Backbone as CSV, one residue per row, in Angstrom:
resi,resn,N_x,N_y,N_z,CA_x,CA_y,CA_z,C_x,C_y,C_z
1,MET,19.076,47.877,-17.799,18.019,47.073,-18.148,16.547,46.910,-17.991
2,LYS,15.567,46.748,-18.579,14.427,46.764,-18.452,13.877,45.379,-18.350
3,LEU,12.883,45.338,-17.866,11.594,44.127,-17.670,11.985,43.399,-19.025
4,ASN,11.120,43.673,-20.155,11.097,43.732,-21.161,12.450,42.815,-21.775
5,GLU,13.543,43.182,-21.385,14.760,43.006,-21.901,15.276,41.508,-21.335
6,LEU,14.835,41.428,-20.150,15.178,40.160,-19.273,15.440,38.722,-20.265
7,SER,16.274,38.023,-20.306,16.056,36.475,-20.694,16.683,35.651,-20.296
8,ASP,16.206,34.374,-20.616,17.514,33.324,-20.082,19.043,33.465,-20.551
9,ASN,19.620,32.791,-19.977,21.153,32.418,-20.852,21.059,31.635,-22.026
10,PRO,21.550,31.653,-22.824,21.941,30.866,-24.031,22.009,29.438,-23.744
11,GLY,20.969,28.497,-24.457,21.014,27.251,-24.094,20.337,26.692,-22.941
12,ALA,19.551,27.928,-21.899,18.978,27.621,-20.894,17.693,26.938,-20.783
13,ARG,17.012,27.039,-22.153,15.721,26.351,-22.554,16.159,25.942,-23.835
14,LYS,15.611,24.489,-24.120,16.186,24.001,-25.524,14.455,23.418,-25.838
15,ALA,14.488,23.912,-26.888,13.105,23.547,-27.908,12.763,21.865,-27.925
16,ARG,11.713,21.410,-27.717,11.450,19.994,-27.814,11.768,19.400,-29.290
17,MET,12.203,18.123,-29.490,12.309,17.838,-30.593,11.102,17.341,-31.283
18,ARG,10.872,17.990,-32.085,9.466,17.830,-33.104,9.642,16.289,-34.169
19,VAL,9.164,15.163,-33.720,9.403,14.056,-34.606,8.468,13.784,-35.594
20,GLY,8.878,13.216,-36.854,8.045,12.792,-37.836,7.386,14.051,-38.567
21,ARG,8.314,15.070,-38.697,7.610,16.502,-39.689,8.444,16.829,-40.593
22,GLY,8.730,15.628,-41.372,9.377,16.010,-42.460,10.829,16.036,-42.755
23,THR,11.313,15.419,-43.669,12.798,14.582,-43.740,14.009,15.782,-43.127
24,SER,13.717,17.183,-43.037,14.541,18.410,-43.028,14.582,18.715,-41.749
25,SER,13.936,17.975,-41.055,13.212,18.282,-39.368,14.474,18.002,-38.440
26,GLY,15.507,16.848,-38.961,16.420,16.229,-38.428,15.888,15.165,-37.615
27,LYS,14.593,14.708,-37.730,14.191,13.378,-36.860,12.933,13.605,-37.636
28,GLY,12.962,13.396,-38.955,11.524,13.300,-39.666,11.510,11.928,-39.820
29,LYS,10.339,11.876,-41.389,10.316,10.462,-41.455,9.803,9.281,-40.382
30,THR,11.233,8.190,-40.180,10.758,7.531,-39.539,11.063,7.775,-37.501
31,ALA,11.455,9.167,-37.136,11.200,9.629,-36.046,12.193,8.887,-34.967
32,GLY,13.346,8.756,-35.356,14.416,8.019,-34.516,14.024,6.517,-34.279
33,ARG,13.160,6.121,-34.920,12.506,4.552,-34.509,13.348,3.748,-35.670
34,GLY,14.146,4.105,-36.717,14.879,3.417,-37.477,13.928,2.707,-38.487
35,VAL,14.410,1.555,-39.260,13.325,0.941,-40.315,12.803,-0.065,-39.815
36,LYS,11.215,-0.356,-40.214,10.608,-1.848,-39.842,10.624,-1.996,-38.528
37,GLY,10.123,-3.456,-38.338,10.325,-4.207,-36.909,9.697,-3.531,-36.009
38,GLN,9.854,-4.461,-34.822,8.569,-4.287,-33.965,8.550,-2.912,-33.009
39,THR,10.238,-2.860,-32.556,9.933,-1.299,-32.024,9.586,0.296,-32.819
40,SER,9.567,-0.326,-33.992,9.088,0.883,-34.993,7.366,1.143,-34.918
41,ARG,6.584,0.362,-34.599,5.393,0.389,-34.466,4.762,0.944,-32.780
42,SER,3.923,1.120,-32.798,3.201,1.781,-31.513,2.989,0.400,-30.816
43,GLY,2.859,0.950,-29.415,2.289,-0.264,-28.524,3.019,-1.137,-28.067
44,VAL,4.479,-0.927,-28.120,5.741,-1.954,-27.622,6.345,-1.477,-26.246
45,ALA,6.078,-2.299,-25.305,6.908,-2.227,-24.216,8.098,-2.788,-24.048
46,ILE,9.092,-3.210,-24.328,9.794,-4.660,-24.382,10.647,-4.179,-22.945
47,LYS,10.854,-3.354,-22.237,11.243,-2.545,-20.991,12.325,-4.169,-21.022
48,GLY,12.095,-5.135,-19.942,13.330,-5.855,-19.420,13.494,-6.793,-20.174
49,PHE,12.828,-7.280,-21.545,12.863,-8.458,-22.265,14.561,-8.512,-22.577
50,GLU,14.944,-9.860,-22.432,16.310,-9.945,-23.221,16.545,-10.861,-24.424
51,GLY,15.510,-11.184,-24.870,15.869,-12.051,-26.171,15.260,-13.322,-25.560
52,GLY,14.669,-13.959,-24.653,14.449,-15.012,-24.082,15.766,-15.483,-23.193
53,GLN,16.625,-14.808,-22.871,17.578,-15.090,-21.933,17.023,-14.657,-20.729
54,MET,17.554,-15.255,-19.818,16.645,-15.090,-18.298,16.902,-13.691,-17.914
55,PRO,16.122,-12.899,-17.552,16.607,-11.391,-17.805,17.114,-11.158,-16.330
56,LEU,17.594,-10.007,-16.422,18.433,-9.585,-14.717,17.613,-9.566,-13.836
57,HIS,16.104,-9.151,-13.653,15.410,-9.124,-12.659,14.950,-10.459,-12.017
58,MET,14.998,-11.519,-12.545,14.517,-12.729,-12.361,15.852,-13.635,-11.932
59,ARG,16.939,-12.681,-12.568,18.201,-13.502,-11.847,18.601,-13.131,-10.848
60,LEU,18.550,-12.052,-10.345,18.868,-11.365,-8.921,18.196,-12.001,-8.123
61,PRO,18.831,-12.347,-6.871,17.843,-12.828,-5.490,17.147,-11.958,-4.810
62,LYS,16.176,-12.544,-4.470,15.009,-12.020,-3.980,14.879,-11.961,-2.588
63,ARG,14.713,-10.906,-1.747,14.839,-10.657,-0.427,13.530,-9.941,0.395
64,GLY,13.478,-10.595,1.794,12.126,-9.939,2.396,10.727,-10.737,2.185
65,PHE,9.956,-9.849,2.818,8.770,-10.100,2.684,7.519,-9.497,2.372
66,ASN,6.590,-9.442,1.810,5.821,-8.353,1.697,4.413,-9.088,2.187
67,VAL,3.522,-8.325,3.650,2.642,-8.814,4.308,1.471,-8.799,2.939
68,PRO,0.385,-10.010,2.500,-0.333,-9.880,1.444,-1.700,-8.891,1.791
69,ASN,-1.819,-8.572,3.226,-3.472,-7.745,3.622,-2.705,-7.346,4.656
70,PRO,-1.769,-6.129,4.895,-1.581,-5.404,5.944,-2.750,-4.555,6.704
71,LYS,-2.757,-4.402,7.826,-3.528,-3.587,8.882,-3.061,-2.041,8.421
72,LYS,-3.787,-1.190,8.309,-3.503,0.104,7.458,-3.946,0.790,9.366
73,LEU,-3.176,1.378,10.150,-3.355,1.629,11.517,-2.981,3.496,11.376
74,ASN,-3.841,3.897,11.729,-3.120,5.618,12.418,-2.469,5.628,13.294
75,ALA,-1.595,5.877,13.174,-0.237,6.339,14.027,-0.359,7.825,14.565
76,VAL,-0.368,8.084,16.072,-1.027,8.997,16.653,0.073,9.087,17.640
77,ASN,0.979,10.513,17.850,2.062,10.802,19.004,1.191,10.920,20.047
78,LEU,1.742,11.068,21.700,1.437,11.397,22.653,1.319,13.040,22.283
79,GLY,2.391,13.595,22.037,2.552,14.961,21.961,1.186,15.607,21.396
80,ARG,0.528,15.035,20.378,-0.705,15.775,19.950,-1.579,15.393,20.150
81,LEU,-1.535,14.294,21.331,-2.767,14.030,22.186,-2.755,15.058,23.198
82,GLN,-1.767,15.449,23.549,-1.864,16.673,24.542,-1.820,17.901,24.087
83,VAL,-1.952,18.243,22.596,-1.879,19.494,22.146,-3.710,19.172,22.246
84,ALA,-4.352,18.536,21.775,-5.931,17.828,21.836,-6.512,18.121,23.073
85,VAL,-5.543,17.978,24.395,-5.932,18.083,25.093,-5.996,19.787,25.813
86,ASP,-4.961,20.451,25.574,-5.219,21.313,25.997,-5.949,22.609,25.063
87,ALA,-6.388,22.155,24.293,-7.314,22.672,23.302,-8.900,21.911,23.295
88,GLY,-8.903,21.437,24.404,-10.479,21.074,24.976,-10.832,19.948,23.880
89,ASN,-10.241,19.444,22.921,-11.249,18.554,22.059,-10.887,17.396,22.893
90,LEU,-10.033,17.203,23.554,-10.055,15.665,24.960,-10.254,15.876,26.106
91,LYS,-10.998,15.234,26.472,-10.886,15.654,28.318,-9.893,14.715,28.889
92,SER,-9.272,15.536,30.189,-8.565,14.873,31.237,-9.199,13.543,31.423
93,GLY,-8.668,12.135,31.785,-9.114,11.302,32.214,-10.215,10.240,31.068
94,ALA,-10.467,11.120,29.896,-11.406,10.507,29.012,-10.712,9.115,28.268
95,THR,-11.773,8.405,27.902,-10.962,6.856,27.064,-10.850,7.580,25.229
96,VAL,-9.570,7.299,25.343,-8.982,7.419,23.817,-9.252,6.086,22.791
97,SER,-10.426,6.735,21.984,-10.245,5.300,21.239,-10.177,5.795,19.424
98,ALA,-10.553,5.182,18.684,-10.632,5.641,17.633,-11.479,6.148,17.262
99,ALA,-12.769,6.013,17.475,-13.989,7.147,17.337,-13.729,8.018,18.341
100,SER,-13.210,8.325,19.490,-12.997,9.552,20.205,-12.122,10.389,19.334
101,LEU,-11.151,9.987,18.703,-10.012,10.708,18.064,-10.742,11.185,16.701
102,VAL,-11.702,10.521,15.836,-12.410,11.114,15.061,-13.170,12.159,15.331
103,GLU,-13.870,12.131,16.301,-14.552,12.924,16.465,-13.703,14.147,17.338
104,ALA,-12.712,14.021,17.950,-12.086,15.218,18.239,-11.209,15.703,17.188
105,GLY,-11.395,14.835,15.797,-10.517,15.999,14.959,-8.943,15.572,14.655
106,ILE,-8.779,14.579,15.603,-7.204,14.079,15.758,-6.923,13.360,14.148
107,ILE,-7.806,12.235,14.071,-7.350,11.762,12.850,-8.785,11.710,11.895
108,ARG,-8.960,11.567,10.663,-9.646,11.722,9.511,-10.933,10.547,9.739
109,ARG,-10.293,9.216,9.833,-11.114,8.223,9.738,-10.392,7.149,10.548
110,ALA,-11.274,5.939,10.926,-10.632,4.748,11.770,-9.477,3.967,11.054
111,LEU,-9.960,3.747,9.765,-9.006,2.730,9.142,-9.225,1.698,9.585
112,ASP,-8.018,0.967,10.139,-8.543,-0.798,10.672,-7.878,-0.364,11.953
113,GLY,-7.647,0.826,12.674,-7.349,1.084,14.280,-6.232,2.227,13.994
114,VAL,-5.984,2.369,15.289,-5.049,3.708,15.600,-3.711,2.685,16.701
115,ARG,-2.377,3.544,16.338,-1.495,2.972,17.284,-0.780,4.146,17.742
116,ILE,-0.723,4.256,19.128,-0.099,5.051,19.684,1.346,5.227,19.756
117,LEU,2.044,6.452,19.587,3.537,6.528,19.733,4.073,7.123,20.564
118,ALA,5.395,7.476,20.826,5.457,7.795,22.058,6.411,9.038,21.786
119,LYS,6.365,9.705,20.720,6.964,11.130,20.516,5.800,12.227,20.958
120,GLY,6.756,13.348,21.540,6.077,14.244,22.347,5.797,13.960,23.931
121,GLU,5.286,15.029,24.786,5.109,14.772,26.047,3.594,14.482,26.322
122,LEU,3.173,13.961,27.121,1.585,13.782,27.920,1.514,13.827,29.289
123,LYS,0.946,14.974,29.644,1.151,15.538,30.996,-0.417,15.200,31.652
124,GLU,-1.381,14.921,30.783,-2.706,14.348,31.478,-2.931,12.780,31.702
125,LYS,-3.957,12.378,32.234,-3.963,11.184,32.675,-5.094,10.648,31.215
126,LEU,-5.143,9.562,30.545,-5.801,9.385,29.415,-5.934,7.869,29.780
127,ASP,-6.915,7.148,29.273,-7.065,5.730,28.966,-7.388,5.010,27.944
128,PHE,-6.947,4.013,27.213,-6.458,4.053,26.053,-7.133,2.825,25.649
129,GLU,-7.938,2.690,24.739,-8.492,1.119,23.641,-8.184,1.221,22.193
130,VAL,-7.063,1.083,22.075,-6.472,1.377,20.983,-5.773,-0.012,20.068
131,ALA,-5.732,-0.488,18.785,-4.945,-1.516,18.167,-3.723,-1.539,18.667
132,GLY,-3.270,-0.761,18.792,-1.544,-1.074,19.050,-0.954,0.315,20.083
133,MET,-0.128,0.042,20.788,0.991,1.145,21.614,2.564,0.980,21.540
134,SER,3.221,1.666,21.178,4.873,1.551,21.418,4.685,1.038,22.956
135,LYS,6.274,0.267,23.341,6.344,0.327,24.443,6.689,1.485,25.110
136,ALA,7.563,2.218,24.749,7.984,3.479,25.539,6.463,4.448,25.726
137,ALA,5.353,4.169,24.669,3.819,5.162,25.095,3.144,4.625,26.302
138,GLN,3.410,3.000,26.277,2.858,2.424,27.211,3.309,3.073,28.707
139,ASP,4.650,2.962,28.729,5.518,3.098,30.380,4.849,4.648,30.310
140,ALA,4.856,5.956,29.140,4.641,7.053,30.011,3.355,7.228,30.095
141,VAL,2.393,6.266,29.204,0.833,6.426,29.962,0.708,5.389,31.643
142,GLY,1.900,4.598,31.710,1.683,4.092,33.130,1.941,4.910,34.017
143,LYS,2.771,6.043,33.924,3.640,6.907,35.071,2.389,7.637,35.178
144,LEU,1.534,8.206,34.218,0.539,9.019,34.682,-0.709,8.505,35.313
145,GLY,-0.772,7.225,35.245,-1.991,6.081,36.099,-3.145,6.149,35.130
146,GLY,-2.777,5.960,33.692,-3.451,5.448,32.628,-3.698,4.031,32.218
147,LYS,-4.480,3.765,31.917,-5.147,2.669,31.835,-4.817,2.078,30.196
148,VAL,-4.362,1.168,30.003,-4.055,0.461,28.469,-4.806,-0.407,28.308
149,SER,-5.310,-0.868,27.055,-6.269,-1.887,26.688,-5.926,-2.088,25.173
150,ILE,-5.114,-3.204,24.604,-5.135,-3.628,23.446,-6.157,-4.397,22.572
151,LEU,-6.575,-3.592,21.694,-7.868,-4.655,21.240,-7.262,-5.723,20.195
152,THR,-7.839,-6.337,20.231,-7.447,-7.704,19.345,-8.032,-7.599,17.973
153,PRO,-7.550,-8.273,17.170,-8.119,-7.941,15.702,-9.254,-8.970,15.423
154,ALA,-10.656,-8.939,14.997,-11.329,-9.830,15.052,-10.854,-10.789,14.068
155,LYS,-11.122,-11.454,14.033,-10.245,-12.811,13.172,-11.348,-13.060,12.230
156,GLU,-11.183,-12.988,10.714,-11.811,-12.977,9.512,-12.352,-14.627,9.491
157,GLU,-13.592,-14.841,8.923,-13.826,-16.220,9.185,-13.232,-17.049,7.823
158,ALA,-12.476,-17.781,8.169,-11.649,-18.574,6.838,-12.482,-19.403,6.070
159,ALA,-12.225,-19.625,4.745,-13.306,-20.455,4.129,-12.750,-21.809,4.560
160,PRO,-13.876,-22.529,4.908,-14.016,-23.833,5.249,-12.730,-24.717,4.268
161,THR,-12.031,-25.414,5.124,-10.630,-26.281,4.900,-10.754,-27.443,4.456
162,LYS,-10.631,-28.056,3.768,-10.521,-29.266,3.216,-9.986,-30.435,4.123
163,GLU,-10.506,-31.142,5.616,-9.768,-31.977,6.271,-9.824,-33.258,6.042
164,LYS,-8.591,-34.252,6.172,-8.959,-35.169,5.689,-9.778,-36.063,6.423
165,LYS,-10.681,-36.900,6.225,-11.612,-37.703,6.971,-11.277,-38.502,7.475
166,ALA,-11.157,-39.046,8.828,-10.679,-40.314,9.289,-11.415,-41.304,8.719
167,LYS,-10.743,-42.424,8.331,-11.282,-43.508,7.709,-11.868,-44.028,8.964
168,ALA,-13.251,-44.546,8.971,-13.938,-45.355,10.387,-13.085,-47.172,9.790
169,PRO,-12.883,-47.676,11.078,-12.535,-49.202,10.590,-13.977,-49.741,10.334
170,LYS,-13.774,-50.788,9.253,-14.723,-51.438,8.145,-15.106,-52.369,9.528
171,ALA,-16.317,-52.578,9.855,-17.210,-53.307,10.754,-17.404,-54.650,10.239
172,GLU,-16.462,-55.763,10.462,-16.601,-57.119,10.096,-18.159,-57.390,9.632
173,GLU,-17.891,-57.961,8.465,-19.454,-58.501,7.877,-20.076,-59.692,8.517
174,ALA,-21.110,-59.868,9.167,-21.782,-60.772,9.879,-22.533,-61.392,8.515
175,PRO,-22.670,-63.036,9.407,-23.105,-63.571,8.125,-24.660,-62.849,7.856
176,ALA,-25.322,-62.886,6.762,-26.595,-62.523,6.598,-27.554,-63.780,6.898
177,GLU,-28.692,-63.100,7.934,-29.649,-64.010,8.482,-30.807,-64.097,7.189
178,GLU,-31.430,-65.058,7.649,-32.410,-65.696,6.584,-33.576,-65.006,6.840
179,THR,-34.341,-64.196,5.680,-35.432,-63.401,6.076,-36.621,-64.880,6.152
180,PRO,-37.922,-64.663,6.745,-39.182,-65.505,6.685,-39.341,-65.694,5.576
181,ALA,-39.398,-64.794,4.212,-39.802,-65.265,2.801,-38.581,-66.553,2.504
182,GLU,-37.444,-66.564,2.816,-36.802,-67.326,2.169,-37.055,-68.699,3.084
183,ASP,-37.099,-68.748,4.783,-37.302,-69.750,5.217,-38.387,-70.658,4.376
184,ALA,-39.561,-69.910,4.175,-40.530,-70.413,3.488,-40.412,-71.232,2.230
185,SER,-39.955,-70.323,1.206,-39.166,-71.289,0.174,-38.260,-72.047,0.125
186,ASP,-37.508,-72.050,1.513,-36.666,-73.399,1.274,-37.136,-74.682,2.004
187,GLU,-38.363,-74.199,2.947,-39.212,-75.671,3.381,-40.048,-76.076,2.017
188,ALA,-40.604,-75.296,1.021,-41.533,-75.792,0.050,-40.291,-76.837,-0.964
189,THR,-39.297,-76.221,-1.269,-38.255,-77.011,-1.827,-37.492,-78.551,-1.100
190,GLU,-37.838,-78.158,0.230,-37.615,-79.878,0.728,-39.131,-80.498,0.371
191,GLU,-40.132,-80.118,0.214,-41.122,-81.375,0.251,-41.420,-81.285,-1.102
């Protein structure tokens, strides 16, 4: 057998259906779309529509909750930090923060912060100023004498809310005192 004689097994490669290429092509003229109607036209995506009946995806119960604005954190393992210390990118005893990890080339960008995870082994003492750290990672750092400070996220200024104004009690209306002009007019009428 020669290279130019190599070929696939019969039926291994199937030619694509060429629709709309004449009545004798097998899928000519209407191209498998039937005759007239909505789905014979282009730009139709009925998908889960069931003729007005409540569709299946709306009948099924929903579970769980999606956080509307989740924080995007970089996950960094202790083993990765040890590799960086061994390579000289991080100094032993240095403070590990998002900026220092970017500078060391461990993460590409800071995103919303860094979360340290416990996979791998850390042998050097390091201090941490990060957005989060797993309990196992905190224990590992604590055994080596490192300090951990978890940064609290800065609270965004919320839009002013409409608070119900407390209604002040109405002061009892005192009788109106007569003005000097009214006194003069009263005296003139008496005369």
